[in-house]
C-alpha positions as a Markdown table, in Angstrom:
| # | Residue | x | y | z |
|---|---|---|---|---|
| 1 | Met | 88.3 | 77.7 | -53.4 |
| 2 | Lys | 91.1 | 76.4 | -50.8 |
| 3 | Ile | 89.5 | 73.6 | -48.7 |
| 4 | Lys | 91.3 | 72.0 | -45.4 |
| 5 | Ile | 90.2 | 69.0 | -44.4 |
| 6 | Met | 91.3 | 68.5 | -41.3 |
| 7 | Val | 92.4 | 64.2 | -39.9 |
| 8 | Ala | 92.1 | 64.3 | -36.7 |
| 9 | Ala | 94.5 | 61.3 | -34.7 |
| 10 | His | 96.2 | 61.0 | -31.5 |
| 11 | Lys | 99.5 | 59.4 | -32.9 |
| 12 | Glu | 100.9 | 58.6 | -36.4 |
| 13 | Phe | 98.3 | 56.4 | -38.7 |
| 14 | Pro | 98.3 | 56.0 | -42.5 |
| 15 | Met | 97.0 | 59.2 | -44.0 |
| 16 | Pro | 95.5 | 60.4 | -46.9 |
| 17 | Glu | 98.2 | 61.2 | -49.7 |
| 18 | Asn | 96.5 | 64.4 | -51.0 |
| 19 | Lys | 98.2 | 67.0 | -48.1 |
| 20 | Asp | 96.8 | 70.2 | -49.8 |
| 21 | Leu | 93.6 | 69.0 | -49.1 |
| 22 | Tyr | 93.7 | 66.8 | -45.7 |
| 23 | Met | 95.4 | 67.7 | -43.1 |
| 24 | Pro | 96.6 | 65.5 | -39.9 |
| 25 | Ile | 96.1 | 67.2 | -36.9 |
| 26 | Leu | 97.5 | 65.5 | -33.7 |
| 27 | Val | 94.7 | 66.6 | -31.3 |
| 28 | Gly | 95.6 | 66.8 | -27.8 |
| 29 | Ala | 99.1 | 67.8 | -28.6 |
| 30 | Ile | 100.3 | 68.9 | -25.6 |
| 31 | Arg | 100.0 | 65.9 | -24.1 |
| 32 | Asn | 100.6 | 63.4 | -27.1 |
| 33 | Tyr | 103.4 | 64.9 | -29.2 |
| 34 | Lys | 106.7 | 62.6 | -29.9 |
| 35 | Glu | 110.0 | 64.1 | -31.8 |
| 36 | Gly | 109.4 | 62.6 | -35.7 |
| 37 | Ile | 105.4 | 63.4 | -36.1 |
| 38 | Asp | 104.9 | 65.8 | -38.9 |
| 39 | Tyr | 101.3 | 66.6 | -38.1 |
| 40 | Gln | 100.0 | 70.1 | -37.6 |
| 41 | Arg | 99.7 | 70.4 | -33.6 |
| 42 | Asp | 96.3 | 71.5 | -32.0 |
| 43 | Asp | 98.5 | 73.4 | -29.4 |
| 44 | Asp | 99.7 | 76.2 | -32.1 |
| 45 | Gly | 98.4 | 79.1 | -31.7 |
| 46 | Glu | 95.6 | 80.0 | -29.8 |
| 47 | Asn | 94.2 | 76.5 | -28.3 |
| 48 | Ile | 92.1 | 74.1 | -25.7 |
| 49 | Ser | 94.8 | 70.7 | -26.2 |
| 50 | Leu | 94.9 | 70.8 | -22.5 |
| 51 | Lys | 91.5 | 70.0 | -22.3 |
| 52 | Asn | 90.9 | 66.4 | -25.0 |
| 53 | Pro | 91.1 | 64.1 | -22.8 |
| 54 | Asn | 87.2 | 65.7 | -22.2 |
| 55 | Phe | 86.8 | 67.4 | -26.0 |
| 56 | Asn | 87.7 | 64.8 | -27.6 |
| 57 | Glu | 88.6 | 65.9 | -32.0 |
| 58 | Leu | 87.2 | 69.5 | -30.7 |
| 59 | Thr | 90.5 | 70.8 | -29.5 |
| 60 | Ala | 91.4 | 70.4 | -33.0 |
| 61 | Val | 88.1 | 71.9 | -34.4 |
| 62 | Tyr | 89.2 | 75.1 | -31.7 |
| 63 | Trp | 92.7 | 75.0 | -33.3 |
| 64 | Ala | 91.2 | 75.3 | -36.6 |
| 65 | Trp | 88.0 | 78.1 | -35.7 |
| 66 | Lys | 91.2 | 80.2 | -34.1 |
| 67 | Asn | 94.3 | 79.6 | -36.3 |
| 68 | Leu | 93.4 | 78.1 | -39.8 |
| 69 | Asp | 92.4 | 80.2 | -42.4 |
| 70 | Ala | 90.5 | 78.8 | -45.9 |
| 71 | Asp | 87.3 | 78.9 | -47.4 |
| 72 | Ala | 86.2 | 75.7 | -46.1 |
| 73 | Ile | 87.0 | 73.7 | -43.3 |
| 74 | Gly | 86.0 | 70.3 | -42.1 |
| 75 | Leu | 86.7 | 67.4 | -39.6 |
| 76 | Val | 87.9 | 63.7 | -40.4 |
| 77 | His | 88.7 | 61.0 | -38.0 |
| 78 | Tyr | 91.7 | 58.6 | -39.1 |
| 79 | Arg | 89.9 | 55.2 | -39.4 |
| 80 | Arg | 86.3 | 57.7 | -39.9 |
| 81 | Leu | 86.7 | 60.1 | -43.5 |
| 82 | Phe | 83.8 | 61.1 | -45.7 |
| 83 | Ser | 83.8 | 58.2 | -48.7 |
| 84 | Lys | 82.2 | 57.5 | -52.6 |
| 85 | Gly | 80.7 | 54.1 | -51.2 |
| 86 | Gly | 81.9 | 51.4 | -51.6 |
| 87 | Lys | 85.0 | 50.0 | -49.9 |
| 88 | Arg | 86.5 | 50.8 | -47.3 |
| 89 | Glu | 89.9 | 51.9 | -48.2 |
| 90 | Leu | 92.3 | 55.0 | -47.7 |
| 91 | Asn | 92.7 | 55.4 | -51.4 |
| 92 | Asn | 87.8 | 55.4 | -51.6 |
| 93 | Ile | 87.9 | 59.1 | -50.0 |
| 94 | Leu | 86.6 | 62.4 | -51.0 |
| 95 | Asp | 89.0 | 64.4 | -53.4 |
| 96 | Lys | 88.5 | 68.4 | -53.7 |
| 97 | Glu | 86.4 | 68.2 | -56.6 |
| 98 | Gln | 84.0 | 66.1 | -55.6 |
| 99 | Ile | 83.9 | 68.2 | -52.6 |
| 100 | Glu | 83.3 | 71.8 | -54.2 |
| 101 | Gln | 80.7 | 69.4 | -55.6 |
| 102 | Leu | 78.9 | 69.1 | -52.4 |
| 103 | Leu | 79.8 | 72.5 | -51.4 |
| 104 | Asn | 77.9 | 74.1 | -54.1 |
| 105 | Lys | 74.9 | 72.6 | -53.4 |
| 106 | Ala | 74.8 | 73.3 | -49.5 |
| 107 | Pro | 77.5 | 75.1 | -47.6 |
| 108 | Ile | 77.3 | 72.1 | -45.1 |
| 109 | Val | 78.4 | 68.7 | -45.7 |
| 110 | Val | 77.2 | 66.4 | -42.7 |
| 111 | Pro | 78.0 | 62.4 | -42.8 |
| 112 | Lys | 74.8 | 60.0 | -43.8 |
| 113 | Lys | 72.7 | 60.3 | -40.6 |
| 114 | Arg | 73.5 | 57.1 | -38.2 |
| 115 | Lys | 70.3 | 55.3 | -36.3 |
| 116 | Tyr | 69.6 | 53.7 | -33.6 |
| 117 | Tyr | 66.3 | 52.3 | -34.4 |
| 118 | Ile | 65.1 | 50.9 | -31.0 |
| 119 | Glu | 66.7 | 54.1 | -29.0 |
| 120 | Ser | 66.5 | 57.7 | -29.1 |
| 121 | Asn | 68.8 | 60.4 | -28.9 |
| 122 | Tyr | 68.3 | 60.7 | -25.3 |
| 123 | Ser | 67.9 | 57.4 | -23.9 |
| 124 | His | 71.0 | 56.0 | -26.4 |
| 125 | Tyr | 73.1 | 58.6 | -24.4 |
| 126 | Val | 72.0 | 58.1 | -21.4 |
| 127 | His | 72.5 | 54.0 | -21.1 |
| 128 | Ala | 75.7 | 54.7 | -22.9 |
| 129 | His | 77.4 | 57.6 | -20.0 |
| 130 | Pro | 76.2 | 59.3 | -17.4 |
| 131 | Lys | 72.9 | 61.5 | -17.8 |
| 132 | Glu | 73.8 | 64.4 | -15.8 |
| 133 | Pro | 76.0 | 66.5 | -18.5 |
| 134 | Leu | 73.3 | 66.0 | -21.1 |
| 135 | Asp | 70.5 | 67.4 | -18.7 |
| 136 | Ala | 73.2 | 69.8 | -17.7 |
| 137 | Thr | 73.4 | 70.9 | -21.8 |
| 138 | Arg | 69.4 | 71.0 | -22.1 |
| 139 | Asp | 70.2 | 74.0 | -18.8 |
| 140 | Val | 72.5 | 75.8 | -20.5 |
| 141 | Ile | 70.5 | 76.3 | -24.0 |
| 142 | Ala | 67.3 | 77.3 | -22.0 |
| 143 | Glu | 69.0 | 79.8 | -20.0 |
| 144 | Asn | 71.3 | 81.3 | -22.6 |
| 145 | Tyr | 69.9 | 80.0 | -26.4 |
| 146 | Pro | 66.0 | 79.5 | -25.4 |
| 147 | Arg | 65.0 | 80.0 | -29.1 |
| 148 | Tyr | 67.4 | 76.1 | -29.7 |
| 149 | Leu | 65.3 | 74.9 | -27.1 |
| 150 | Asn | 62.5 | 73.5 | -29.0 |
| 151 | Ala | 65.2 | 71.8 | -31.8 |
| 152 | Phe | 67.0 | 70.6 | -28.8 |
| 153 | Asp | 64.2 | 68.9 | -27.2 |
| 154 | Gln | 63.4 | 67.7 | -31.2 |
| 155 | Val | 66.7 | 66.2 | -31.8 |
| 156 | Met | 66.5 | 64.1 | -28.8 |
| 157 | His | 63.5 | 62.4 | -29.5 |
| 158 | Lys | 64.7 | 62.0 | -32.2 |
| 159 | Thr | 66.5 | 58.1 | -33.9 |
| 160 | Ser | 69.2 | 59.1 | -35.6 |
| 161 | Ala | 70.9 | 62.0 | -35.7 |
| 162 | His | 74.2 | 63.3 | -37.6 |
| 163 | Met | 77.3 | 61.6 | -35.4 |
| 164 | Phe | 80.8 | 62.0 | -35.2 |
| 165 | Asn | 81.9 | 65.3 | -35.2 |
| 166 | Met | 82.4 | 65.2 | -38.9 |
| 167 | Phe | 82.0 | 67.8 | -41.0 |
| 168 | Ile | 82.9 | 70.1 | -43.7 |
| 169 | Met | 81.6 | 73.7 | -43.9 |
| 170 | Lys | 82.8 | 77.1 | -45.8 |
| 171 | Lys | 84.2 | 79.7 | -43.2 |
| 172 | Lys | 81.2 | 82.0 | -42.7 |
| 173 | Glu | 79.2 | 78.9 | -41.4 |
| 174 | Phe | 81.8 | 77.0 | -40.1 |
| 175 | Asn | 83.2 | 80.3 | -37.8 |
| 176 | Gln | 78.7 | 80.4 | -36.8 |
| 177 | Tyr | 79.1 | 76.7 | -35.7 |
| 178 | Ser | 82.1 | 76.9 | -33.7 |
| 179 | Glu | 81.3 | 80.0 | -31.6 |
| 180 | Trp | 77.9 | 78.6 | -30.7 |
| 181 | Leu | 78.7 | 75.0 | -29.4 |
| 182 | Phe | 82.2 | 76.9 | -28.0 |
| 183 | Asp | 80.1 | 78.8 | -25.7 |
| 184 | Val | 77.6 | 76.6 | -25.1 |
| 185 | Leu | 80.2 | 73.5 | -24.0 |
| 186 | Phe | 82.1 | 75.8 | -21.9 |
| 187 | Lys | 79.0 | 76.7 | -19.8 |
| 188 | Val | 78.6 | 73.3 | -19.5 |
| 189 | Glu | 82.0 | 73.0 | -18.2 |
| 190 | Asp | 81.4 | 75.3 | -15.7 |
| 191 | Arg | 79.0 | 74.4 | -13.7 |
| 192 | Ile | 79.1 | 70.0 | -13.9 |
| 193 | Asp | 81.4 | 67.6 | -11.9 |
| 194 | Ile | 83.6 | 65.2 | -13.7 |
| 195 | Ser | 86.5 | 64.0 | -11.9 |
| 196 | Gly | 84.8 | 60.7 | -10.9 |
| 197 | Tyr | 84.2 | 59.9 | -14.6 |
| 198 | Ser | 86.0 | 57.0 | -15.9 |
| 199 | Val | 88.2 | 57.5 | -19.0 |
| 200 | Gln | 85.9 | 57.4 | -21.2 |
| 201 | Asp | 82.8 | 58.9 | -19.8 |
| 202 | Ala | 85.9 | 61.8 | -19.2 |
| 203 | Arg | 85.1 | 62.2 | -23.0 |
| 204 | Val | 81.7 | 64.0 | -22.4 |
| 205 | Phe | 82.2 | 67.1 | -24.4 |
| 206 | Gly | 83.1 | 65.5 | -27.6 |
| 207 | Phe | 79.7 | 63.1 | -27.2 |
| 208 | Leu | 77.8 | 66.1 | -26.1 |
| 209 | Ala | 78.9 | 67.7 | -29.4 |
| 210 | Glu | 77.7 | 64.8 | -32.0 |
| 211 | Arg | 73.9 | 65.7 | -30.5 |
| 212 | Leu | 74.5 | 69.1 | -30.6 |
| 213 | Met | 75.0 | 69.5 | -34.8 |
| 214 | Asp | 71.5 | 68.6 | -35.5 |
| 215 | Val | 70.0 | 71.1 | -32.4 |
| 216 | Trp | 72.3 | 73.3 | -34.3 |
| 217 | Leu | 71.3 | 72.7 | -38.2 |
| 218 | Leu | 67.7 | 72.6 | -37.4 |
| 219 | Thr | 67.2 | 75.8 | -35.4 |
| 220 | Asn | 68.6 | 78.0 | -37.7 |
| 221 | Glu | 67.5 | 76.2 | -41.0 |
| 222 | Lys | 70.8 | 75.5 | -42.6 |
| 223 | Lys | 70.9 | 74.0 | -46.0 |
| 224 | Tyr | 73.3 | 71.1 | -45.7 |
| 225 | Thr | 73.8 | 67.6 | -47.4 |
| 226 | Glu | 74.9 | 64.1 | -46.7 |
| 227 | Ala | 77.7 | 62.5 | -47.5 |
| 228 | Ala | 78.7 | 58.4 | -47.3 |
| 229 | Trp | 81.6 | 58.0 | -44.8 |
| 230 | Val | 84.1 | 54.9 | -44.5 |
| 231 | Gln | 85.4 | 53.3 | -42.1 |
| 232 | Leu | 88.8 | 51.6 | -41.9 |
| 233 | Gly | 89.6 | 48.3 | -39.7 |
| 234 | Asp | 87.6 | 46.5 | -38.1 |
| 235 | Arg | 84.2 | 47.8 | -36.9 |
| 236 | Lys | 83.0 | 45.2 | -34.8 |
| 237 | Leu | 79.3 | 45.5 | -35.5 |
| 238 | Met | 78.1 | 42.8 | -33.5 |
| 239 | Ala | 80.0 | 43.6 | -30.1 |
| 240 | Lys | 78.1 | 47.0 | -30.8 |
| 241 | Ile | 74.8 | 45.9 | -31.6 |
| 242 | Phe | 75.1 | 43.1 | -28.2 |
| 243 | Asn | 76.9 | 46.8 | -25.7 |
| 244 | Leu | 73.2 | 48.6 | -27.8 |
| 245 | Ile | 71.5 | 45.7 | -26.4 |
| 246 | Lys | 72.4 | 45.3 | -23.1 |
| 247 | Arg | 72.3 | 48.8 | -22.4 |
| 248 | Lys | 68.5 | 49.3 | -23.4 |
| 249 | Phe | 67.5 | 46.4 | -21.8 |
| 250 | Phe | 69.5 | 45.9 | -18.6 |
| 251 | Val | 70.7 | 49.3 | -17.7 |
| 252 | Thr | 67.8 | 51.4 | -16.0 |
| 253 | Ser | 69.8 | 53.5 | -13.4 |
| 254 | Asn | 70.5 | 56.9 | -15.5 |
| 255 | Lys | 66.9 | 56.4 | -16.7 |
| 256 | Arg | 64.9 | 59.1 | -17.3 |
| 257 | Thr | 61.2 | 60.5 | -18.4 |
| 258 | His | 61.5 | 64.0 | -19.9 |
| 259 | Phe | 62.2 | 62.5 | -23.3 |
């Protein structure tokens, strides 16, 4: 099985040694490329590299959908990868044999769910970002993909999700997911104005996609298996916990009662 796992990065970073399996990809390459970076560029062939400030690592997903030939395609990040569990080290990530074993169980591999406990997926989003894009996403789904609407509402109510836009999928499932995802996101893009957003909030379509993975899996009753993931470097857990509590109890302007 030919498997290609893209490792999204915006500049040079330490990368997995197995270059046949792991493919470093420079996201936003049309802006970020510097001489000497020997990564696959996301502005090669049909691409949306220019949209990287708003679509984040999804510019790599789009590039792979349009240009990459493989039996299975995946996406991880330079600091966040699927792992064997245990040590947070680059040499502790999944190898080809382990990935094949997972794909033999199911055609889709996703990271173990991230749990919020005191937040729903909807409230977590609107406490961290402007709520209009997420509400617009629901409207787009209701108008164009009504059979996904029930799953969308279910996912918004839940307190956990498969996050990070990380996955490994067999080509058939990858094509199906990409076609649906980008159609939804491009329709949302057409109806919202993010010109006044901060640099962080302008990364909106990557954030939305994180919430849409489970919507697609649930609606289509896709069989998947979960894998451990590891984040390299400082995770800043205490700061994240503090910010979560701060957003939950002190930020009220974005609250909505629908979910």
